[in-house]
C-alpha positions as CSV (number, residue, x, y, z in Angstrom):
1,M,149.0,79.4,35.1
2,R,148.4,76.9,32.4
3,L,149.3,73.2,33.0
4,S,151.1,71.2,31.0
5,P,149.4,68.3,28.9
6,V,151.5,65.7,31.1
7,V,150.8,67.1,34.5
8,C,146.8,67.3,33.5
9,A,147.0,63.3,33.2
10,L,149.0,62.7,36.0
11,L,146.4,64.9,38.3
12,P,143.8,62.1,38.4
13,V,146.4,59.2,39.3
14,A,147.4,61.0,41.8
15,A,144.7,62.0,43.3
16,L,143.4,57.9,43.3
17,V,146.5,57.3,45.0
18,G,146.2,59.7,47.6
19,S,143.1,58.7,48.4
20,G,143.3,55.2,48.7
21,G,142.2,54.2,45.8
22,L,138.5,53.8,44.8
23,P,139.0,49.5,44.9
24,A,140.0,49.5,48.6
25,R,137.3,51.7,49.4
26,A,134.8,49.3,47.9
27,A,136.3,46.6,49.5
28,G,136.1,48.1,53.1
29,E,132.6,49.0,52.3
30,C,131.4,47.7,56.0
31,P,133.2,48.5,59.1
32,T,133.8,45.5,61.7
33,H,132.3,45.4,65.0
34,P,134.6,46.2,68.0
35,G,136.8,43.2,69.2
36,I,136.5,41.4,65.4
37,G,139.8,43.2,64.3
38,A,140.8,43.8,60.7
39,G,141.3,40.4,59.3
40,P,137.7,41.0,57.4
41,A,137.3,44.5,56.8
42,A,138.4,44.1,53.4
43,I,135.7,41.6,52.5
44,P,132.6,42.8,51.1
45,G,129.9,42.8,53.6
46,G,127.4,40.4,51.9
47,V,130.1,38.0,51.9
48,R,130.6,37.8,55.3
49,L,126.9,38.4,56.2
50,T,125.9,35.1,54.0
51,W,129.5,33.3,56.0
52,I,128.2,34.1,59.6
53,D,124.3,33.3,58.6
54,A,125.6,30.1,57.4
55,R,127.9,29.1,60.6
56,L,125.6,30.2,62.8
57,S,122.7,28.2,61.2
58,R,125.1,25.0,61.2
59,T,125.9,25.2,64.8
60,A,122.1,26.0,66.0
61,R,121.4,22.5,64.4
62,N,123.7,20.7,66.3
63,A,122.8,22.7,69.5
64,R,119.1,21.5,69.2
65,R,120.1,18.0,68.5
66,W,122.5,18.4,71.7
67,T,119.4,19.8,73.7
68,W,116.6,17.7,72.6
69,G,119.0,14.2,72.3
70,W,119.9,14.6,76.3
71,S,116.5,16.0,77.2
72,I,114.9,12.7,76.0
73,G,117.6,10.7,77.3
74,L,116.7,12.0,80.6
75,G,113.0,11.6,80.0
76,V,113.7,8.3,79.5
77,S,116.1,7.7,82.8
78,T,113.1,9.4,84.5
79,V,110.6,6.8,83.4
80,G,113.2,4.1,84.1
81,N,113.1,5.0,87.6
82,L,109.8,5.4,88.6
83,A,108.8,2.0,86.5
84,P,110.1,-0.3,88.9
85,L,108.6,1.7,92.0
86,A,105.7,-1.4,92.6
87,F,108.0,-3.8,92.7
88,V,110.7,-2.9,94.7
89,A,110.9,-3.0,98.6
90,R,109.6,0.1,100.3
91,E,112.9,1.2,102.1
92,D,114.7,0.6,98.5
93,R,112.4,3.0,96.9
94,I,114.4,6.2,97.8
95,D,117.1,5.2,95.2
96,W,114.6,5.2,92.6
97,Y,112.9,8.3,93.8
98,T,116.4,10.1,94.0
99,G,117.2,8.8,90.3
100,A,114.3,10.1,89.0
101,V,114.3,13.5,90.5
102,T,117.9,13.9,89.5
103,S,117.3,13.0,85.9
104,A,114.1,15.3,85.5
105,V,116.2,18.1,87.4
106,G,118.8,17.8,84.8
107,I,116.5,18.4,81.9
108,V,115.4,21.7,83.0
109,P,118.4,23.7,82.4
110,L,118.8,22.0,78.7
111,L,114.9,23.4,78.2
112,I,114.9,26.8,79.7
113,A,118.5,28.0,79.1
114,P,119.6,26.7,75.3
115,L,122.8,27.9,73.9
116,D,122.6,31.4,72.6
117,V,123.2,30.4,69.2
118,V,119.9,28.8,68.6
119,E,118.1,32.2,69.1
120,D,120.6,34.2,67.4
121,S,120.5,32.1,64.4
122,R,116.9,31.8,64.1
123,A,116.9,36.1,64.7
124,L,119.6,36.7,62.3
125,H,118.0,34.6,59.5
126,A,114.8,36.3,59.9
127,R,116.1,39.5,59.5
128,L,117.9,38.3,56.3
129,A,114.7,37.3,55.1
130,A,113.1,40.1,56.1
131,R,115.5,42.5,54.4
132,A,114.1,43.6,50.8
133,P,116.6,43.8,47.9
134,A,117.6,47.1,46.9
135,P,116.1,47.7,43.5
136,A,119.0,48.9,42.0
137,P,122.7,49.4,42.4
138,A,123.5,52.8,44.4
139,P,125.3,55.0,41.9
140,V,127.8,56.4,44.4
141,G,128.9,55.0,48.2
142,P,129.4,51.9,49.6
143,A,127.5,48.6,47.9
144,G,124.5,47.8,50.0
145,G,124.6,50.8,51.9
146,A,123.8,51.3,55.5
147,D,121.2,48.4,55.8
148,L,123.6,45.9,54.7
149,C,126.3,47.6,57.2
150,A,124.0,47.5,60.0
151,L,123.3,43.8,59.2
152,V,126.9,42.9,59.3
153,D,127.7,44.4,62.8
154,D,124.3,42.6,64.3
155,A,126.0,39.4,63.1
156,E,129.5,39.8,64.2
157,T,127.8,40.7,67.6
158,R,126.0,37.7,67.5
159,L,129.1,35.8,66.4
160,Q,131.2,36.9,69.0
161,R,128.3,36.1,71.9
162,D,127.8,32.8,70.7
163,A,131.4,32.1,70.8
164,Q,131.6,33.2,74.2
165,D,128.4,31.4,75.6
166,Q,129.9,28.3,74.4
167,V,133.5,29.3,75.7
168,D,131.4,29.8,79.2
169,G,129.8,26.3,78.8
170,Q,133.4,24.7,79.3
171,R,134.2,26.3,82.1
172,W,136.1,24.6,85.1
173,W,133.3,25.7,87.5
174,L,130.6,24.1,85.8
175,H,132.9,20.5,86.0
176,L,133.5,21.0,89.7
177,G,129.7,22.2,90.4
178,N,128.7,18.8,88.3
179,V,131.0,16.6,90.6
180,L,129.5,18.5,93.9
181,V,126.2,17.9,92.9
182,N,126.4,14.2,91.9
183,F,128.4,13.3,95.1
184,G,126.2,15.5,97.3
185,I,123.3,13.1,96.0
186,G,125.5,10.0,96.7
187,A,126.4,11.4,100.1
188,F,122.1,12.1,100.9
189,L,121.7,8.1,100.0
190,A,124.9,6.8,101.6
191,F,124.6,8.6,104.8
192,G,120.8,9.1,105.2
193,Y,119.7,5.8,104.4
194,H,123.0,3.8,104.5
195,H,122.7,3.0,100.6
196,W,126.4,2.9,100.4
197,G,126.1,1.0,96.9
198,T,123.4,3.3,95.3
199,G,125.2,6.1,96.6
200,G,128.4,5.4,95.2
201,F,126.7,4.4,91.9
202,N,124.7,7.8,91.9
203,A,127.8,9.9,92.6
204,V,130.3,8.4,90.0
205,G,127.6,7.6,87.3
206,G,125.8,11.1,87.6
207,S,129.3,12.7,87.4
208,L,130.1,11.0,84.4
209,I,126.6,11.6,82.7
210,G,127.0,15.4,83.6
211,E,130.4,15.3,82.2
212,A,129.4,14.1,78.9
213,I,126.4,16.3,78.7
214,I,129.2,19.3,79.4
215,L,131.8,17.9,77.0
216,S,129.4,17.1,74.0
217,Q,127.8,20.5,73.6
218,P,128.3,22.1,70.3
219,T,131.7,24.5,70.2
220,S,131.9,25.3,67.0
221,T,131.2,28.9,66.9
222,I,134.7,29.2,69.1
223,D,136.5,28.1,65.9
224,D,134.4,30.4,63.5
225,L,135.0,33.2,65.3
226,R,138.6,32.7,65.1
227,V,138.4,31.9,61.3
228,Y,136.1,34.8,60.7
229,R,138.9,37.1,62.9
230,S,141.6,36.0,60.3
231,G,139.8,37.1,57.2
232,A,140.3,33.7,55.9
233,L,136.7,33.0,55.2
234,D,137.2,30.2,52.6
235,A,139.2,28.3,55.1
236,V,135.9,26.8,56.3
237,T,133.8,24.7,53.8
238,F,129.9,24.9,54.8
């Protein structure tokens, strides 16, 4: 059967509408990782990848400053507690020894268990740097291909993991544990050596320092994940 010229002209349009349209397919070139949602699905993969890399890099810099700032501060406190030992009475040295030990112990988790974003940012940035640019655009299929989409999936995985790590770093049991440990140290001095003033100072002062460490750790990836899930990537400036 011979089709009329009008029908022939409309067939390509019908095919385009039925397939959802070529522009929509190009925009959704990379699927989102489970748990991200559909918010950023229509954004090109390269834009999403660059955004995540920039945000994680920024938070990683802040995390390194936080780690080394508190480590240096606690290190100075350790030395400060050891320095007067030669000048204090023997029965009072336990106070200074205890202060030095607790300060030194506080450094350990900062150095051996840094925030996940530090390593994730480094690893993601290294993968991006090692990715060779395509010699020419692919004639068909999604821009960037499977390599780009794999990188986007990896970046979204790291973004979610780092946000969860920062949420976990503010859990109520960390605050409770901080108070219990420091009041335990205070009780050790107060009941064990009858140094009530020093014991009370260690309990309160140590708890306040511990709270400052917990509350000052970077948490910006939590907000970054929320913005990313909404798809409003231009809502945050770098």
